[in-house]
N, C-alpha and C positions, 0 to 999 in steps of 0.2 A: 526729496527732490521736487523743485517747483516745475510745473508743467508750463512751458513757454509757448507751445503751439498746440492747437486742438488735435492735430494729427497724432500727437504722442498718446492721446487717450485711446486710440484705436488698438495699439499694441497692448496697452494696459488692460483694457476692457473690451475685447472683441465681441460686440453685441449684434445680434440679428433681431430686428424688431418687426413682428407681424402686426399689421394694423389695417383698418378698413381702407385707408387711402392707397394701399397697395394696388387696388383695382385700377388705378391710373397707369400702372405698368402694363396692363393688358389693353386698355381702351383709351388711355389718355393721350396727351400731346407727345410728339416725338422726343421732346426735351425730357420727359419723365422716364422714358425707356432708356435714353442715354444715361440719365442719372443712375438708374439701377445698375447698369453694367459698370459705370465708373465707380459706384459704391462697392461692387464686388471686387474690383481691382484694388481700390484704396484700402480695403480691409487688411491686405497683406503686403502691398507694394508702396512703400513710402516715396520712392522715386516717382511713381505715377502721380501721386498727389502734387509733387513739386512741378512735374511736367505739365499737368493740367492747369495749375495756377499760372505758370509762366505763359502758357498758350493764351489764357484768358486775359492776361495783362497786355500782351502784344495785340490781341484782337481788339481790346478796348481802345488802345492807342491808335490802331489803324482805322477803326471806325470813327474816332474823333477827328482824325486827319481828313477823312472823307467828308464828314459833316462840315468841317471848317474850310473845305476845298484847299487844303494845304497838302499838296501831293509830293513834296520834295522827299519825304521820308518813306514813301511807299516801298521803294526797293529794299530798304533795310528791314522794314516791318515784314515784307514778304519772305525774306530770307529766314527771319526768326520764326515766322508762322509755319513755314515748311519744316524747319528743324523740329519744333515741338509737336506740330500737327501729325507728322508722319510717325513719330514715336507713339502718339496716342492711338492712331489708326492700327499700328502693328499690335499693340497690346490688347486693343478691343477685339481684333480678329482672333488672336490666340485665346482670349478669355471666352468668347462666344463659341469657338470650336470645342473647347473643353466643356463648357456648360451644356452644349448639345449632347454630349455623351451621358449626361446625367438627367436632364430635364425630360426628354421624350419618354424615357423609361418610367419615370415617376408618374407622368400624366397617364400613361397607359395602365399602370398598376391601379390607379384610383378610378379611372373612368372607363377603361376598356378601349379608349380611342387611341389608335397607334399612328405614328408618323408625324406627330406635331414637332416642328423644328423652329428654331430661332434663326432668322436670316438677317445678316448684316449687310446693309447697303451704304457703303462709304460715299461721301460727297466727292472725294478725290479717288478716282478709279482708273485703272488701265483700260485702254480701248479693247484689249483682248478679252479680259475677264474680270468679274467682280472679285474673284478669288486671288488675284495677283496684286501685290502691293506696288503701286506706281513708284517710279524713280523720283528723286528730288527734282531732276530736270523736267520731268513730265508735270509735276505739280506746279513748278514755276510757270510752265506754259499754260496750265489751267487758270492760274491766277491772272496771268497776262491777258488771256482771252476774255476774262470776265471783268477786267478792270474798268472798262467804259460803263458797263452795267452797274458796277459797284459805285462809280462816281455819280451815276444818275439817281440811284436809290439811296446813296450815302450810307451804305453798310456793306459788309463783306458777305457775299452770297455763296461762298464755298468754303469748305473746311470741316473738321470734325464736329463743329457746332451745328452742322447741317446734316450729319449722318442720320440714317434711318435704321430702325431695328423693328422687324416685323415677325409675326408668327404665322407660319404656313403649314398647310397639310395637303398633300397630294397636288401641289402646285398652286393652290388657292389660298388667299389670306384667311386664316382660321378665325380670327376674332370678328370678321365681318359677318359670319354666319353662325357663330357659336351662341349658345343660349346664355342667359345671365348666370346660371349656375356654373356652366363650363368656364365662363370668363372669371368668375370668382375663384374657382378651383385653380385656374391658371395662375392667378395672382398669388394665391397661398403657396402653390407648389414652386413658384419662382423663389420664394423665401426659403422653402425647404431645400431647393437646389442650391441656393446661395450658402446655406449652412454646410451642406455636403461639400460643395466646391471649396469653401474656406478650409474645411478639415482635410480634404485631399491635398491641397497645395501646401499647407503649413504643418500638418500633423498635430495641430492644436484643437482643443475643444472650445466652441463658442458658447457664449451666454445667450439663451433664447428668451425673448420676451413676446408673449402672445396676448394681445389686448382684444378679447372678445371676437377674434377672427373666425372661430369655429362655429359660431352661432347659426350661420346660414346653411351648415351642412347637417345631414342626418347623422344620428349616432354611429352608424356603421362607417361612414366616411370619416367622421372625426377620429374614430379608432384607427382607421387605416393611415390617416395623415400622421398621427402621433407615432405610429409604428415605423414610418418611413424616416423619421428624424434621425440624424446621425448622433453619435455619442456627444453629449454636451456637458459643459461644466455645471451649469444650472439652467433650469427652465422655470420661468415665472408665467403663470396663466391667470387671467381674470375671467370669471364666469358670472352669469346671472343665477339667481336661486333656481333650483330644480335641475341644474346641469348634472347629467349622469356620469360624472367624472370617475366614478368607481370602475367603469369599464376600461379605462386606460391609465389609471394611476399606478405607480410603482409602490413597492413595499416601503421605500424611504420617503415617499411623497408626504408633505405636510399640507394640510388644508386649513385655511383661516376663513372665518366668516365675519363680514363687516355688517354691523347693524347700528344705524343711527350714529355713525361716526366712531363706533367702538368695535374693535376687532379682537376675536378670540380664536384660539386653535380648537378645532373640532376633535 
């Protein structure tokens, strides 16, 4: 069978990649944190991928209209933006709620720091509470109220593409005061949480890819992290020479050594 769309690969090979760039999920731009949550959803919800794509298409068209000062289609674009955008917001809310049941416990087990939570701050929100999904009518009103600003800056200033995702502990933003090591652990454990989240939702085992991400942890924490991983289909790790992998390898683990472009099983 020919694969016609990249999204078909997700069901075929559900992979979770641990890499150094994951630190951006902890301290990077808001776009990177949104990307992480969208990735969690996209791993099992094909409809979410389509909804996200449709939202971005409408957003692109709306922004183009604003730049060209062609405002005739704004009402139509707004209706489509609300339709797709509210669906994205709803699914992000649900995913982050479920993710919080996993992530805080993982972080406490590794660091002893309790109470770390992920907080979702949607761009479209009810006046009463961040925790209540606004109605379509309310979102229309938000878009209307910001339309003149949108025209001035020639871009859409509200919607899921402006959502914020933050890490809090005891009411304060955690990453603002966390050490480099705590931030690095946060990024690694987000991936562990993603693996567990996927397994919980689908009942399937993911393929895990770890690209030197454990290097900055001491051997004890490396062992703890690997013990927290869910059941997986396969796990591929890359290490530098001298890695004490014997501490956390399994009976069926195979180790290969690469030397001058040649690799051999040890």
